C-alpha positions in Angstrom: -0.1 -0.2 0.1 1.5 3.5 -0.8 2.1 6.2 1.7 -1.0 8.2 0.2 -3.4 5.5 0.3 -2.4 4.2 3.6 -3.4 7.6 5.2 -6.6 7.6 3.5 -7.6 4.6 5.0 -6.3 5.9 8.5 -8.4 9.5 7.8 -11.2 7.1 7.0 -10.9 5.3 10.5 -10.0 8.8 12.0 -6.6 7.8 13.4 -3.1 9.5 12.0 0.3 8.2 11.5 2.6 8.3 14.5 6.1 7.2 14.6 6.8 4.1 17.0 9.3 5.3 19.6 10.8 1.4 19.3 11.6 2.0 15.4 14.0 4.1 16.7 16.1 1.3 19.0 18.1 -1.2 17.2 17.3 -4.6 17.3 13.8 -4.1 19.5 10.3 -5.5 17.4 7.2 -3.9 19.0 5.8 -7.0 17.4 8.0 -9.5 19.1 7.4 -7.9 22.7 3.6 -8.5 21.9 3.8 -12.2 21.0 3.5 -15.2 23.3 7.2 -16.0 25.0 7.2 -19.7 25.4 10.1 -20.1 26.9 9.6 -17.8 29.7 5.7 -18.1 29.7 5.4 -22.0 29.3 8.2 -23.6 29.2 9.9 -21.7 32.3 7.0 -20.1 33.5 3.8 -21.4 34.6 2.4 -24.7 33.2 6.3 -26.6 34.3 6.1 -25.0 37.4 2.8 -25.6 38.5 2.4 -28.8 36.2 5.6 -30.4 37.7 4.6 -29.2 41.6 0.9 -30.4 41.1 2.9 -33.9 39.9 4.8 -34.1 42.8 2.5 -33.4 45.2 -0.2 -36.2 43.9 3.0 -38.6 44.0 3.9 -37.8 47.4 0.0 -38.8 48.4 0.9 -41.8 46.8 3.9 -42.4 48.7 7.5 -43.5 49.0 6.6 -46.8 46.3 4.8 -44.5 43.8 8.0 -42.2 44.0 11.0 -44.5 43.4 8.9 -46.0 40.4 9.0 -42.8 38.4 12.5 -42.0 39.6 13.6 -45.3 37.8 11.4 -44.7 34.6 12.8 -41.4 34.5 16.3 -42.5 35.4 16.1 -45.2 32.5 14.1 -42.8 30.2 16.3 -43.1 26.6 18.7 -40.8 25.6 18.7 -38.4 22.6 20.3 -35.8 20.8 19.1 -32.0 22.3 17.4 -33.6 25.4 18.4 -33.1 28.7 18.3 -36.3 30.7 17.5 -36.5 34.2 18.0 -39.1 36.4 15.3 -37.6 39.5 12.2 -35.4 39.3 11.4 -35.2 42.5 14.2 -33.8 44.0 14.9 -31.3 41.2 14.2 -27.8 42.7 15.6 -25.1 40.1 16.0 -25.9 36.3 15.9 -23.3 32.8 12.7 -23.2 30.8 14.5 -25.4 28.5 15.4 -28.1 30.7 11.8 -28.0 32.7 10.2 -28.3 29.2 12.7 -31.7 28.5 11.8 -32.8 32.1 8.0 -32.4 32.2 8.0 -34.4 28.7 10.1 -37.1 30.8 7.9 -37.2 33.6 4.9 -37.4 31.5 5.9 -40.9 30.1 7.7 -42.1 33.6 4.3 -41.6 35.3 2.3 -43.2 32.7 2.5 -46.3 34.8 2.0 -44.9 38.0 -1.0 -42.6 37.2 -3.7 -45.5 37.2 -7.3 -44.5 37.4 -8.4 -46.9 39.9 -5.0 -45.6 41.9 -4.9 -42.0 41.3 -8.0 -40.8 39.8 -6.2 -37.0 40.4 -3.5 -38.2 39.5 -5.1 -40.1 36.2 -6.7 -36.5 35.4 -3.6 -34.5 35.2 -2.0 -37.0 32.8 -4.4 -35.8 30.5 -3.8 -32.2 31.3 -0.2 -33.0 30.7 -0.6 -34.5 27.9 -3.3 -32.1 26.1 -0.6 -29.6 27.4 2.5 -31.3 25.5 0.6 -31.2 22.1 -0.6 -28.0 22.2 2.7 -26.4 23.1 4.2 -28.7 20.6 1.9 -27.2 17.7 2.7 -23.8 19.2 6.4 -23.9 18.7 6.0 -24.6 14.7 8.0 -22.0 13.5 5.6 -21.9 10.8 2.2 -21.8 11.5 -0.2 -22.5 8.6 -4.2 -22.3 8.4 -4.3 -26.3 9.4 -1.8 -26.1 11.8 -3.7 -22.7 13.3 -7.1 -24.5 13.3 -5.2 -27.7 15.1 -4.1 -25.1 17.9 -7.5 -23.8 18.1 -9.1 -27.3 18.6 -6.1 -28.5 20.7 -6.7 -25.5 22.9 -10.4 -27.0 23.3 -9.2 -30.2 24.3 -6.8 -28.4 27.2 -8.8 -26.5 28.6 -11.5 -29.1 28.8 -8.9 -31.4 30.7 -7.5 -28.8 32.9 -11.3 -27.7 33.8 -11.8 -31.5 34.5 -9.2 -31.6 36.7 -10.1 -28.5 38.6 -13.4 -29.8 39.0 -12.2 -33.5 40.6 -9.8 -31.5 42.6 -12.3 -29.3 44.0 -14.9 -32.0 44.6 -13.2 -35.3 45.1 -9.6 -35.0 45.8 -8.4 -35.4 49.1 -4.8 -34.9 48.0 -3.6 -31.6 50.3 -2.7 -28.7 48.6 -3.7 -30.0 45.3 -4.3 -26.6 43.3 -7.8 -25.8 42.3 -7.3 -22.3 40.9 -5.6 -22.3 37.7 -7.3 -18.7 36.6 -3.8 -16.5 36.5 -2.5 -14.3 33.7 0.1 -16.3 32.3 -3.0 -19.0 32.2 -4.8 -16.4 30.0 -1.8 -15.7 27.4 -2.7 -19.2 25.7 -5.8 -17.7 24.6 -3.6 -15.2 22.2 -0.9 -17.8 21.2 
């Protein structure tokens, strides 16, 4: 669009062109600042922190045998390029966002044999949350988002949202696990809706 045509469109909307001060700062892009930062918001942020905390609480409620089974599974997790390998989940207190992302992936597969529906209904519900989270985050993390991928993201977000609501409902109404999270309504949760 030409400058003159652009000004006509803006004028028709009752607007005028304004220079953005951020355009003067080297290596800054205001549009990037407004987009979802999955490393800090998701991988190093709320999801892994809260998902792993819930996982650990439910495991602690199940007892040492369940924790030992998870730790054994994590230690035996296959190694491959660009995936940080962990020997523990229970005793990790700090890691960076990329490592947390790797940890959640490994913990999900390792805990499949522990969180059975009849043994730990809240653990089983949490597995569905983590499962849908991993799928959704993988789609969001793609470099190119075609119309088909965007439609998949929308569909997977609904699956994730349903799984989270089911988990919260069970945690609120039926769970006996002390300290389990029942309020997942905080700003970083809301950001996913804008991914």
